C-alpha positions as CSV (number, residue, x, y, z in Angstrom):
1,M,16.7,194.1,18.1
2,A,19.5,195.1,20.6
3,R,21.3,192.3,21.8
4,R,21.1,191.5,25.3
5,R,24.6,191.2,27.3
6,P,24.8,188.5,29.9
7,L,24.4,189.4,33.2
8,R,27.9,189.6,35.5
9,S,28.1,187.7,38.5
10,Q,28.7,189.2,41.6
11,P,31.5,188.4,43.8
12,V,30.8,190.9,46.3
13,R,27.9,189.3,47.1
14,T,29.1,185.9,46.9
15,R,31.5,186.9,50.1
16,T,28.8,188.7,51.8
17,L,27.1,184.7,51.9
18,T,29.9,183.4,52.9
19,L,30.7,185.3,55.7
20,T,27.0,185.4,56.7
21,L,26.9,181.7,56.5
22,T,30.2,180.9,58.7
23,D,29.7,179.7,62.4
24,E,30.2,182.0,65.5
25,P,31.9,180.2,68.2
26,H,29.4,179.7,71.2
27,P,29.4,182.5,74.1
28,W,30.7,179.4,76.6
29,V,33.5,178.5,74.3
30,R,34.7,182.0,73.9
31,A,34.4,182.4,77.7
32,L,35.7,179.3,78.6
33,G,39.0,180.3,75.9
34,L,39.2,183.8,77.9
35,V,39.7,182.1,81.4
36,T,42.0,179.6,79.9
37,V,44.2,182.6,79.0
38,V,44.2,184.5,82.0
39,V,45.1,181.2,84.0
40,V,47.6,180.5,82.2
41,G,49.3,183.5,81.7
42,A,49.1,184.9,85.3
43,W,50.7,181.5,86.0
44,L,53.3,182.0,83.4
45,G,53.7,185.5,84.6
46,L,54.0,184.0,88.7
47,L,56.5,181.8,87.8
48,I,59.1,183.8,85.5
49,V,58.6,187.2,87.5
50,G,56.9,187.0,90.6
51,N,59.0,186.0,93.1
52,V,61.0,188.9,95.9
53,R,64.1,187.8,97.7
54,V,63.7,189.2,101.5
55,P,66.1,189.0,104.1
56,V,63.8,187.2,107.0
57,G,66.0,188.0,110.3
58,P,69.3,186.0,109.7
59,M,68.0,184.2,106.5
60,N,67.8,184.9,102.7
61,T,64.9,183.8,101.5
62,T,63.1,183.5,98.5
63,M,58.8,184.1,98.6
64,T,56.7,183.1,95.7
65,L,53.0,183.0,95.2
66,R,51.8,179.6,93.7
67,P,48.6,178.2,92.2
68,S,47.1,175.8,94.7
69,L,44.3,174.0,95.1
70,S,44.1,174.2,99.0
71,G,46.5,177.5,99.7
72,G,48.5,176.9,102.9
73,T,52.2,178.5,103.5
74,K,55.5,175.9,102.3
75,I,58.3,176.7,104.1
76,N,61.4,175.1,102.0
77,V,64.3,174.5,104.4
78,S,66.6,172.6,101.9
79,P,68.2,169.7,102.1
80,L,66.5,169.2,105.7
81,G,62.9,169.0,104.3
82,A,59.7,171.6,104.2
83,L,57.1,172.7,106.7
84,Q,53.2,173.4,105.3
85,L,51.2,175.2,107.7
86,D,47.4,176.0,107.2
87,S,47.6,179.3,107.5
88,H,45.1,180.7,104.8
89,Q,42.6,178.2,102.4
90,A,42.5,180.4,98.7
91,P,43.6,179.3,95.3
92,V,47.3,180.7,96.0
93,R,50.0,179.2,98.1
94,L,52.8,180.8,99.5
95,D,56.2,179.2,99.2
96,V,59.2,180.1,101.2
97,N,62.5,179.2,99.9
98,V,65.0,179.1,102.6
99,D,68.2,180.1,100.8
100,Q,71.2,180.8,102.9
101,L,72.2,182.3,105.7
102,D,74.2,185.8,106.3
103,P,77.1,184.5,108.0
104,E,77.8,187.4,110.2
105,R,74.1,187.8,111.3
106,S,72.9,184.5,111.9
107,Q,77.1,183.8,113.6
108,A,76.0,186.8,115.9
109,L,72.4,185.2,116.7
110,V,74.4,181.9,117.7
111,D,76.9,183.2,120.0
112,H,74.4,186.1,121.9
113,P,71.0,184.3,122.4
114,E,70.2,187.6,124.5
115,R,69.8,189.2,120.7
116,I,66.6,186.6,119.7
117,S,64.2,188.6,122.3
118,G,64.6,191.2,119.5
119,L,64.4,188.8,116.6
120,Q,60.3,188.9,116.6
121,D,59.9,192.4,115.7
122,E,62.3,192.1,113.2
123,V,61.2,189.0,111.7
124,V,57.6,190.6,112.0
125,H,59.0,193.5,110.2
126,D,60.7,192.0,107.5
127,V,58.0,189.5,106.6
128,E,55.4,192.3,106.5
129,H,57.8,193.9,104.4
130,G,59.0,191.2,102.3
131,T,55.0,190.3,101.7
132,L,54.2,194.0,100.6
133,D,57.0,193.6,97.9
134,L,55.1,190.4,97.1
135,A,52.1,191.3,96.4
136,V,53.2,194.5,94.3
137,R,55.3,192.0,92.1
138,S,52.5,189.6,91.9
139,C,50.3,192.0,90.8
140,V,52.7,193.5,87.9
141,A,53.5,189.7,87.3
142,V,50.0,188.5,86.7
143,V,48.9,191.4,84.5
144,S,51.7,190.9,82.3
145,G,51.6,187.4,81.7
146,A,47.6,187.1,81.2
147,T,48.2,190.5,78.5
148,A,50.8,189.3,76.9
149,L,49.4,185.6,76.2
150,G,46.2,187.1,75.3
151,L,47.8,189.5,72.7
152,A,49.5,186.3,71.1
153,V,46.5,184.4,71.2
154,Y,43.7,187.0,70.1
155,R,46.3,189.4,68.8
156,R,43.7,191.7,69.6
157,P,44.9,195.1,72.1
158,R,41.4,195.0,73.6
159,R,40.7,191.8,74.0
160,A,44.6,191.1,75.4
161,L,44.1,194.4,78.2
162,A,40.9,192.4,79.2
163,A,42.8,189.6,80.2
164,G,45.1,191.8,82.0
165,G,42.2,192.8,84.0
166,L,40.6,189.6,84.7
167,A,44.1,188.4,86.1
168,L,44.5,191.2,88.3
169,A,40.4,190.3,89.8
170,L,41.3,187.0,90.0
171,L,44.4,188.0,92.1
172,G,42.4,190.4,93.7
173,A,39.7,187.9,95.0
174,S,42.5,185.3,96.0
175,G,44.2,187.9,98.1
176,A,40.9,188.9,99.5
177,T,40.0,184.9,100.2
178,A,43.2,184.7,101.8
179,Y,42.9,187.6,104.4
180,A,39.2,186.1,105.0
181,T,40.8,182.8,106.0
182,W,44.0,184.0,107.7
183,N,45.2,181.6,110.6
184,P,47.6,182.8,112.7
185,K,47.6,179.9,114.8
186,S,48.9,177.7,111.7
187,V,52.3,178.2,113.0
188,L,51.8,176.1,116.2
189,E,50.5,173.1,114.1
190,P,53.1,172.5,111.0
191,R,53.6,169.7,109.5
192,F,56.7,168.2,108.4
193,S,58.1,166.5,105.6
194,G,61.8,165.7,104.5
195,L,64.5,163.6,106.5
196,L,63.2,162.1,110.3
197,S,66.5,163.6,112.1
198,S,65.9,166.8,111.2
199,A,62.1,166.9,112.1
200,P,62.6,167.3,116.1
201,S,65.4,170.4,115.6
202,L,62.8,172.6,112.6
203,V,59.5,171.4,114.8
204,G,60.4,172.2,118.4
205,N,59.2,170.8,121.1
206,A,55.4,170.9,122.4
207,R,55.0,173.8,125.0
208,S,51.9,175.3,126.8
209,I,50.9,178.6,125.3
210,V,48.2,180.1,127.4
211,T,47.6,183.6,125.5
212,E,46.9,184.5,122.4
213,F,48.9,188.1,122.6
214,D,51.3,187.5,119.5
215,V,51.0,184.2,118.7
216,Y,52.3,183.9,115.4
217,Q,55.1,186.2,115.5
218,K,56.9,184.6,118.7
219,E,56.2,181.3,116.9
220,L,57.5,182.4,113.4
221,A,60.7,184.1,115.3
222,R,61.1,180.6,117.2
223,L,61.0,179.1,114.0
224,V,63.7,181.4,112.6
225,T,65.6,180.5,115.3
226,N,65.7,177.1,114.8
227,V,66.5,177.1,111.3
228,T,69.4,179.8,112.5
229,K,70.8,176.9,114.8
230,L,70.4,174.6,112.2
231,Y,72.1,176.5,109.4
232,D,75.0,177.3,112.0
233,V,78.2,178.6,110.7
234,T,79.4,174.7,111.4
235,S,77.0,173.1,109.5
236,T,76.2,170.5,112.4
237,L,73.0,170.2,113.6
238,P,72.7,171.3,117.5
239,A,71.7,169.0,119.8
240,Y,68.0,168.8,120.8
241,Q,67.1,170.2,123.9
242,P,63.3,169.4,124.9
243,D,61.9,171.8,127.3
244,P,62.7,170.1,130.4
245,T,59.4,170.1,132.0
246,T,57.8,168.1,129.4
247,I,57.3,164.2,129.4
248,R,58.0,163.0,126.2
249,V,56.1,159.4,125.6
250,L,56.4,157.5,122.3
251,H,53.5,155.5,121.4
252,V,53.9,152.4,119.2
253,S,51.6,149.5,118.3
254,D,51.3,147.0,115.8
255,I,55.1,145.9,114.9
256,H,54.2,142.4,113.9
257,L,57.4,141.2,113.7
258,N,59.2,143.7,111.4
259,P,62.8,143.8,112.4
260,A,63.4,147.3,110.8
261,S,61.2,148.7,113.8
262,W,63.4,148.2,116.5
263,K,66.0,150.8,114.8
264,I,63.2,153.5,113.9
265,I,62.0,153.1,117.3
266,A,65.6,153.3,119.3
267,S,66.4,156.5,116.5
268,L,63.2,158.3,117.9
269,V,63.8,157.4,121.2
270,K,67.6,159.4,120.8
271,Q,66.0,162.1,118.6
272,Y,62.9,163.2,120.9
273,D,64.6,162.3,124.1
274,V,62.3,159.9,124.7
275,N,60.7,159.1,128.6
276,V,58.6,156.2,128.1
277,I,57.6,154.1,125.2
278,V,54.4,152.7,125.5
279,D,53.3,149.3,122.6
280,S,49.9,148.6,122.6
281,G,50.2,145.1,121.4
282,D,50.5,143.0,118.2
283,T,54.7,143.2,118.3
284,M,54.5,139.5,117.1
285,D,52.6,137.7,114.0
286,H,52.0,134.1,115.3
287,G,53.0,134.3,119.4
288,T,55.3,131.3,119.1
289,A,58.0,130.8,121.0
290,A,60.5,130.5,118.3
291,E,59.3,134.2,117.9
292,N,60.8,135.3,121.3
293,G,64.1,136.2,120.5
294,F,62.5,139.2,118.3
295,L,61.6,141.2,121.4
296,D,65.4,141.3,122.2
297,P,66.0,144.6,121.0
298,V,63.1,146.0,124.0
299,K,66.1,145.9,126.6
300,D,68.8,148.1,124.4
301,L,66.1,151.0,123.9
302,G,67.4,152.9,127.0
303,V,64.2,153.6,128.4
304,P,61.1,152.0,130.1
305,Y,58.8,149.8,127.7
306,V,55.4,149.6,128.9
307,W,53.3,147.0,127.2
308,V,50.2,145.3,126.7
309,R,49.4,142.1,124.9
310,G,47.9,142.2,121.1
311,N,45.6,139.6,119.9
312,H,48.9,138.0,118.1
313,D,50.8,138.1,121.2
314,S,50.7,134.7,123.5
315,A,50.7,134.3,126.7
316,T,54.1,132.9,126.2
317,T,55.3,136.0,124.6
318,Q,53.7,137.8,127.8
319,R,56.2,135.8,130.3
320,Y,59.0,136.2,128.3
321,L,58.6,140.6,128.3
322,E,57.9,140.1,131.9
323,R,61.6,138.9,132.5
324,M,63.3,142.2,131.0
325,K,64.2,144.9,133.4
326,N,62.7,147.5,131.4
327,V,59.5,146.5,130.6
328,H,56.6,147.3,132.4
329,V,53.7,144.6,131.4
330,L,50.0,146.1,131.9
331,D,46.9,143.4,132.1
332,D,43.8,143.0,134.3
333,G,43.8,146.6,135.2
334,S,47.3,146.3,137.1
335,A,48.7,150.2,137.6
336,E,52.1,150.9,137.6
337,T,53.7,154.9,137.8
338,V,56.7,154.8,135.3
339,G,58.4,157.8,133.9
340,G,56.3,160.2,136.1
341,L,52.9,159.2,134.6
342,R,50.4,156.6,136.3
343,F,49.6,154.0,133.8
344,A,47.1,151.2,133.8
345,G,46.1,148.2,131.0
346,I,44.8,145.0,130.1
347,G,45.7,142.4,127.4
348,D,43.6,141.4,124.7
349,P,41.3,138.5,125.8
350,Q,41.5,137.0,122.3
351,F,44.7,135.2,120.9
352,T,43.3,135.0,117.1
353,P,46.0,132.9,115.7
354,D,44.8,129.9,117.8
355,R,42.4,128.3,115.4
356,S,41.3,126.0,117.8
357,V,39.3,128.5,119.9
358,T,36.4,130.7,118.7
359,P,36.7,134.1,118.9
360,G,34.5,136.0,121.2
361,G,34.7,139.3,118.7
362,D,33.2,142.7,120.0
363,A,31.8,141.2,123.1
364,A,34.9,139.8,124.7
365,E,36.6,143.1,123.8
366,Q,34.0,145.2,125.5
367,M,33.8,142.8,128.7
368,A,37.9,143.1,128.5
369,G,37.4,147.3,128.7
370,T,34.8,147.3,131.2
371,R,37.0,145.2,133.8
372,L,39.6,147.8,132.9
373,A,37.2,150.6,133.6
374,S,35.8,149.2,136.8
375,A,40.2,149.3,138.2
376,L,40.2,152.5,136.7
377,R,37.8,154.0,139.3
378,E,39.0,151.9,141.7
379,Q,42.7,153.5,141.8
380,R,41.0,156.9,141.4
381,T,38.6,156.1,144.6
382,K,42.0,154.9,146.5
383,G,43.5,158.4,145.7
384,A,45.5,157.2,142.5
385,P,44.3,158.0,139.3
386,V,45.4,157.1,136.2
387,D,46.5,158.9,133.9
388,I,46.3,157.2,130.6
389,A,45.0,153.5,130.0
390,V,46.6,150.8,127.5
391,T,44.5,148.3,125.4
392,H,44.8,147.1,122.1
393,E,41.2,147.1,120.8
394,P,39.9,150.6,120.4
395,A,36.1,148.7,121.5
396,A,37.8,147.7,124.7
397,A,39.3,151.4,124.7
398,R,35.9,153.0,124.4
399,E,34.8,151.2,127.6
400,T,37.3,153.4,129.6
401,D,35.2,156.5,128.3
402,G,34.6,158.9,131.6
403,T,36.9,156.7,134.2
404,V,40.4,158.4,132.5
405,P,41.8,161.3,130.4
406,L,43.5,159.3,127.5
407,V,43.3,156.0,126.5
408,L,46.1,154.3,123.9
409,C,45.2,151.4,121.6
410,G,46.3,150.1,117.9
411,H,44.9,147.3,115.9
412,L,43.1,148.9,113.3
413,H,46.7,150.0,111.7
414,H,45.7,153.5,110.8
415,E,45.9,156.8,113.3
416,D,43.2,158.2,114.9
417,M,42.6,160.5,117.7
418,K,39.0,161.2,119.1
419,I,37.5,162.5,122.2
420,L,34.4,160.1,123.4
421,K,31.0,161.1,124.9
422,Y,32.1,161.1,128.4
423,G,35.4,163.5,127.9
424,T,38.1,160.5,127.6
425,R,40.4,160.8,124.7
426,L,41.5,158.1,122.5
427,R,44.5,157.8,121.0
428,M,44.9,154.8,118.1
429,E,48.3,154.4,116.4
430,G,48.8,152.9,113.3
431,S,51.5,150.3,112.4
432,T,55.1,150.7,113.5
433,G,55.7,147.7,111.6
434,G,54.2,149.3,108.6
435,S,51.6,146.2,108.8
436,G,54.9,143.8,109.5
437,L,54.5,140.6,106.5
438,R,51.0,142.3,105.0
439,A,53.8,145.4,103.9
440,V,53.5,144.5,100.2
441,E,50.2,143.5,100.1
442,H,48.5,146.5,98.5
443,Q,50.1,148.3,95.1
444,Y,52.1,151.1,97.6
445,P,53.8,149.8,101.3
446,A,52.1,150.3,104.3
447,P,54.0,153.5,105.8
448,I,55.7,153.0,109.5
449,E,53.6,154.9,112.0
450,A,54.6,156.2,115.5
451,S,53.6,159.5,117.6
452,I,55.2,161.4,120.5
453,L,53.1,162.8,123.1
454,Y,53.9,165.6,125.5
455,F,52.5,165.7,129.0
456,D,53.1,168.3,131.5
457,R,54.9,167.3,134.2
458,D,52.9,169.2,137.4
459,S,49.2,168.5,136.0
460,R,50.0,165.6,133.8
461,R,48.1,166.8,130.4
462,L,48.7,166.4,127.2
463,Q,50.0,169.6,125.8
464,A,50.8,168.0,122.2
465,W,51.0,165.2,119.7
466,D,53.2,164.7,116.5
467,E,51.7,162.0,114.2
468,I,55.0,160.6,112.5
469,K,54.4,158.7,109.5
470,L,57.4,157.0,107.8
471,G,57.8,155.9,104.4
472,G,57.5,152.2,103.9
473,L,60.2,149.6,103.2
474,G,62.6,151.7,104.3
475,L,62.1,154.7,102.8
476,T,64.0,157.6,104.0
477,T,61.3,160.4,104.0
478,A,59.7,161.3,107.0
479,E,56.1,163.3,107.7
480,V,55.4,164.7,111.3
481,S,52.2,166.7,112.3
482,R,51.9,168.8,115.3
483,H,48.4,168.6,117.0
484,L,47.8,170.4,119.9
485,P,44.8,169.8,122.6
486,K,41.5,172.5,122.4
487,D,42.6,173.4,125.9
488,N,45.7,174.1,125.1
489,Q,45.1,176.7,121.8
490,P,46.2,180.1,122.7
491,G,43.2,181.9,124.4
492,A,41.7,178.5,125.4
493,A,40.2,178.5,129.3
494,P,42.6,176.8,131.8
495,A,41.8,172.8,132.2
496,P,40.2,171.8,135.7
497,S,42.8,171.1,138.4
498,S,41.0,167.1,138.3
499,P,43.2,165.1,135.9
500,S,40.4,162.8,134.9
501,P,37.2,163.1,133.8
502,S,33.8,162.5,135.9
503,R,31.7,159.2,134.5
504,P,27.7,160.1,135.6
């Protein structure tokens, strides 16, 4: 009988079985991995090779695209600071670094100001040329970066090419989004961050803009001109020369016994060539006679100081300020013309440090606002309409709606601007004292806030305002945001000749 041979093992079948039992990656996991490779590779490509050096007028600049959640344009003017523009909304941001000025071109521009008239076309041409170069280089950078990283991760040419193609599609979609959301007027409302002394020269003085024609090009040329002057070969900052037809009002509030505030206010008066200071109250903290010496620096500010009483300012505080020559105390609807503008105001009816008196709350504030509104209507009937009303509490300020174009207040320690129902603009200031003794109550020091308001000297209309925010507790950095009222935007209809709205 023949002996049966034992069955041999079949390794091929075993290996096949093993491969079938291995879990394949979930499609969502593979897709997420591919997206990660595309994004990281594209970012690395932009970071390494995605920048171009572009001469813009007399400046040598470097333009770069960077990933961003909000988009926009950032112009770095080292060491003076940076300007941010809400130029577009897309997942990419345009960074422009001002590297240096060409000595010959910049000196020629400073020595021959008449050449500035031709700077506009030159700047526009340079920016268009640089943007085109940047677009081409960015396409190459993102495709190369994503392809190289895809090849390193997957080790398959097809996967690597797919990553490069997706990166190019992502950049194209970002470019289309930026084009669709492009806002050329953003250059009119820049945000500056850097040293406070550089802010007025870089941001410039507010001007009336009555046409939309070439807004972006003209303002861009003006920005280049400002930077050129700052980078003059003498390396000194030029004297700020504001528009002589503009009245500049510095609005401060809620100083709360912070001695550093007086130095900051004096600096703003000098840097912006301020005509009038308006203080909407709470200059003190307890309103005692012992605190009165804190007010002495007001006499040395060199400009008129318009003041209303806050809920932390006492009658003693008010009498002390009334004796100063440059101080104009407004109360009970009294009106005065100061620096070319007519002001009226009322002091806060409540003095909260006095615990023996029950606070009247919003009802007392509204009653004070009603008295002020009545005084404003009376002034208008006499042919002397008020341009700016001043209170401390927003509750009182809102009662003036329809009787004055602009009302200023404070109290809540944060900035705000809104148009009330009957057309009055309410401007609420933050704490110019960084909330005073309360500055360290929270995790981070409270910022020091103030505003520069620009008015046309003839019409007394508000042209623009700069919101100024300084780092708390003596930090030297500043953020300045320029804002324009809608009726002063390019292409807006001319404002009515009457400076005051009317309440039905």
